[in-house]
C-alpha positions in Angstrom: 82.9 99.3 39.3 80.9 96.3 40.3 79.0 96.1 43.6 81.5 93.8 45.2 84.2 96.4 44.9 81.9 99.1 46.3 81.1 97.0 49.3 84.8 96.3 49.9 85.7 100.1 49.7 82.8 100.9 52.1 83.9 98.2 54.5 87.5 99.5 54.5 86.3 103.0 55.2 84.1 101.9 58.1 87.0 99.9 59.6 89.4 102.8 59.3 86.8 105.2 60.9 86.2 102.8 63.8 89.9 102.4 64.4 90.5 106.2 64.2 87.6 106.9 66.6 88.8 104.3 69.0 92.4 105.8 69.0 91.2 109.4 69.3 88.9 108.5 72.2 91.5 106.5 74.1 91.5 108.5 77.4 94.8 107.6 78.9 98.2 106.5 77.6 101.4 105.3 79.3 104.6 106.3 77.6 108.1 104.8 78.0 110.7 106.8 76.0 112.6 104.1 74.1 115.7 106.2 73.3 116.3 106.9 77.0 117.8 104.4 79.4 115.2 102.1 80.8 115.1 99.9 83.9 116.0 96.4 82.9 113.3 93.7 83.3 110.6 96.2 84.1 107.5 95.5 82.0 104.3 97.6 81.8 101.7 96.8 79.2 99.6 99.6 77.8 96.5 97.4 77.7 96.5 97.1 81.5 96.2 100.9 82.0 92.8 101.9 83.2 91.2 105.2 84.2 88.8 105.6 87.1 87.5 108.6 89.1 87.4 108.9 92.8 86.0 111.7 95.0 88.4 113.7 97.2 87.2 116.7 99.2 84.0 116.9 97.1 85.8 116.9 93.8 86.1 114.0 91.3 89.7 113.2 90.4 91.2 110.9 87.8 93.0 107.8 89.0 95.2 105.6 86.8 95.8 102.0 87.5 98.1 99.6 85.6 99.9 96.3 86.1 103.7 96.2 86.3 106.0 93.2 86.3 109.5 93.1 87.6 111.5 89.9 88.0 115.2 90.6 88.9 116.8 88.6 91.7 118.1 90.7 94.7 117.0 94.0 93.1 114.4 96.3 94.6 112.1 98.6 92.6 110.8 102.0 94.0 108.2 104.4 92.7 108.8 107.9 93.9 109.1 107.6 97.7 108.0 104.0 98.2 109.3 100.5 97.5 107.0 98.2 95.5 106.2 94.7 96.7 105.4 92.2 94.0 103.5 88.9 94.1 105.2 85.5 93.4 104.8 86.1 89.6 106.6 89.4 89.9 103.4 91.5 89.3 101.8 94.4 91.1 98.8 96.7 90.5 99.9 100.3 90.8 97.5 103.1 91.5 98.4 106.8 91.0 96.5 110.1 91.1 96.9 112.1 87.9 98.2 115.6 88.4 97.7 117.0 85.0 97.6 116.2 81.3 101.1 114.8 81.8 102.0 112.9 85.0 105.6 111.8 85.5 106.3 108.6 87.5 109.8 108.4 88.8 111.0 104.7 89.1 114.3 103.7 90.5 115.9 100.2 90.9 118.5 99.3 93.5 120.8 96.3 93.1 122.5 94.1 95.7 125.7 96.1 95.7 124.1 99.6 95.6 123.8 99.9 91.8 121.0 102.3 90.8 118.9 102.5 87.6 116.4 105.3 87.1 113.6 105.8 84.6 110.8 108.4 84.2 107.5 106.9 82.8 104.8 109.3 81.6 101.0 109.0 81.8 99.2 111.1 79.2 95.6 112.2 79.9 94.7 115.0 77.4 91.2 115.4 78.9 92.5 116.2 82.3 90.8 119.3 83.9 91.8 120.9 87.1 89.3 120.2 89.9 86.9 123.1 90.7 87.9 123.0 94.3 91.5 123.9 93.2 92.8 121.6 96.0 96.2 120.2 95.0 96.3 116.5 94.1 98.7 114.3 96.1 102.0 113.3 94.5 101.8 109.9 92.6 102.4 107.2 95.1 102.5 103.4 95.0 101.4 101.0 97.8 103.0 102.2 101.0 106.1 100.7 102.5 107.1 101.4 106.1 109.2 104.5 106.5 111.3 103.1 109.3 112.4 99.9 107.6 112.2 100.8 103.8 112.9 104.5 103.5 112.6 106.5 100.2 115.6 107.5 98.1 114.6 111.1 98.5 114.6 111.1 102.3 117.9 110.0 103.9 117.7 111.1 107.5 115.5 109.5 110.2 115.3 110.3 113.9 113.5 108.3 116.6 113.2 109.7 120.2 112.1 107.1 122.7 111.4 106.7 126.4 111.6 103.3 128.3 111.1 101.8 131.7 114.3 99.9 132.7 114.8 97.2 135.3 118.4 97.0 136.6 120.3 94.1 138.2 123.9 94.7 139.1 126.5 92.6 140.9 130.2 93.2 141.7 132.8 91.4 143.7 132.9 92.5 147.4 129.9 94.7 146.9 126.2 94.3 147.9 124.1 93.5 144.8 122.2 96.4 143.4 118.7 96.4 141.8 116.5 99.3 140.8 114.3 100.9 138.1 114.5 104.0 136.0 113.3 105.9 133.0 115.7 105.7 130.1 115.8 108.3 127.3 117.0 107.2 123.9 117.6 108.9 120.6 118.2 106.9 117.4 119.5 108.3 114.1 119.7 106.6 110.7 121.2 107.7 107.4 120.5 106.0 104.2 123.6 105.7 102.0 121.9 103.6 99.3 118.2 102.6 99.4 117.5 99.0 100.5 121.2 98.1 100.9 123.6 100.4 102.8 122.9 102.5 105.8 124.5 104.1 108.9 123.1 104.2 112.4 123.7 105.7 115.8 121.9 105.8 119.1 122.5 107.2 122.5 120.7 106.3 125.8 120.8 107.6 129.3 119.0 106.8 132.6 117.3 110.1 132.8 115.3 109.5 136.0 116.1 106.8 138.6 112.8 105.6 140.1 113.7 103.0 142.8 116.7 101.4 144.5 117.2 98.5 146.9 120.0 100.6 148.6 118.8 103.7 150.4 120.4 106.9 149.0 122.1 105.1 146.2 121.2 105.5 142.5 122.8 104.1 139.3 122.6 105.7 135.9 123.8 104.3 132.5 125.1 106.2 129.5 125.7 104.4 126.3 126.6 105.2 122.6 126.4 102.9 119.6 127.8 103.7 116.1 127.1 101.2 113.2 127.3 100.7 109.5 125.1 98.0 107.8 124.5 96.1 104.7 121.3 94.2 103.8 122.0 90.7 102.4 120.7 90.2 98.9 119.5 86.6 99.2 116.7 87.4 101.5 114.0 89.4 99.6 111.1 91.6 100.6 109.0 91.6 102.7 111.9 90.1 104.8 115.2 91.9 105.3 118.4 90.6 106.9 121.0 93.1 107.7 124.6 92.8 109.0 125.9 95.8 110.9 129.3 96.4 112.5 130.5 99.3 114.6 131.7 100.6 117.9 130.2 100.7 121.5 130.8 102.9 124.5 129.3 102.8 128.0 129.8 104.2 131.4 128.0 104.4 134.8 127.2 107.2 137.2 126.7 105.9 140.8 126.2 107.8 144.0 129.6 108.4 145.7 131.1 105.9 143.1 130.3 103.0 145.4 130.4 100.6 142.5 130.1 100.5 138.7 132.3 100.6 135.6 133.7 103.5 133.6 134.6 104.2 130.0 133.9 100.7 128.6 134.3 100.4 124.9 134.8 97.9 122.0 133.7 96.8 118.6 130.3 95.3 118.0 128.6 92.8 115.7 124.9 93.5 115.2 122.7 91.4 112.8 119.1 92.4 112.3 116.0 90.8 110.9 112.8 92.6 109.9 109.5 92.0 108.1 107.3 94.6 106.4 103.5 93.9 106.2 101.1 95.0 103.4 99.7 97.8 105.6 103.1 99.4 106.1 103.6 98.2 109.6 106.7 96.2 110.4 108.4 94.0 113.0 112.1 93.6 113.7 114.6 91.8 116.0 118.3 92.1 116.6 121.2 90.4 118.3 124.3 92.2 119.5 127.8 90.9 120.6 130.4 93.3 121.7 133.8 92.4 123.2 134.7 95.2 125.6 137.5 96.7 127.6 138.1 99.6 130.0 141.1 101.3 131.5 141.0 98.6 134.2 140.5 95.6 132.0 141.5 94.1 128.7 139.7 93.4 125.4 138.9 89.6 125.7 136.1 87.3 124.9 135.2 87.0 128.6 134.6 90.8 128.7 131.6 91.3 126.6 128.1 92.7 126.2 125.3 90.6 124.8 122.0 92.1 123.8 118.8 91.0 122.1 115.7 93.0 121.3 112.4 93.0 119.4 110.1 95.8 118.2 106.9 96.6 116.4 106.5 99.7 114.2 103.0 101.1 113.6 102.9 103.3 110.6 100.8 106.5 110.9 98.9 108.4 108.2 101.5 111.3 108.4 104.2 108.9 107.3 105.7 108.8 110.8 105.5 105.8 113.1 105.0 104.7 116.6 107.2 101.9 117.9 107.1 99.5 120.9 110.4 97.8 121.8 111.7 95.3 124.3 115.5 95.3 124.9 117.6 92.9 127.1 121.3 93.5 127.7 123.9 91.7 129.8 127.5 93.0 130.4 130.2 91.0 132.0 133.6 92.6 132.9 136.6 91.2 134.7 138.8 94.0 135.8 142.6 94.0 136.3 142.1 94.4 140.0 140.2 91.1 140.2 136.6 92.5 140.3 134.0 90.6 138.4 131.1 92.8 137.2 127.8 91.7 135.8 125.1 94.2 134.8 121.7 93.2 133.4 119.1 95.6 132.1 115.6 95.0 130.6 113.9 98.0 129.0 110.3 98.3 127.7 110.1 101.4 125.5 108.0 103.5 123.2 109.3 105.7 120.4 108.1 108.1 117.7 109.7 108.0 114.3 110.2 111.4 112.7 
């Protein structure tokens, strides 16, 4: 055997050894099971997976980061409990805390008509060792999305109690105008039918404590109920969301000695909403409401209606709840069969706590 052959054999062995060592020392691997159903258009490249260590509660813990790309018009991608927000090229850097030698990442994708695709992607880290402190690692999470506007597929129910300061202005034919203030208690409920697309909502409000009145000994309280079902339009994508809701509306008044007011007013309602979620998880929203109404003393016509508009800011807290500040304006006009013309205007500044 000549020396050129020997050199070639030695070179091949060195190349193989280096490749084997590199493979065996690779600390972390991302695995997509090809014989299982995968989410279409979701791309994650192994070469983007990196391992870092961060200190939590005095213990060093392994953190995996990788780049994902997802380009699919009108579809939304979620990792675990949070929606992912991509840049203009469809890319995002995802960071997760490893929970063991094998960490499962549960992805789900929701289409414009409520279609759902799911996939479990595994991160393998054979050298994982439980922290000495034995403090449980948090579940793998992605960059946070606001809980009030982009809820997780695992959590479907949301409650928001609120309290507001209300200014009241009321006029009625052949009656002295009434104005006053009061504290309004409100409870809102939301049920997620399909993430990012379909939901149901309800709220009830009541003037819990009248504070002032321009007529001595006379107070006015409002009770209202809204029921709605909504759909988020697919052509406006995150971080914006445009929803169209429809439903029913009921309202009545409680006035001292029944000197004025309306009773048992109801009707359908049209309720578009617009919201924007920010990178830190906070969000802003606005709405418009139109409701043709009728009562036992009036008819359902376009002249009898309630118009409302409102704006709000949701501040996400570390416990995944939220604080909200809202401003709501509503005007109700009602022409009764007896010839009375009623106009009621309320403006409420409120604060709520999202559960």
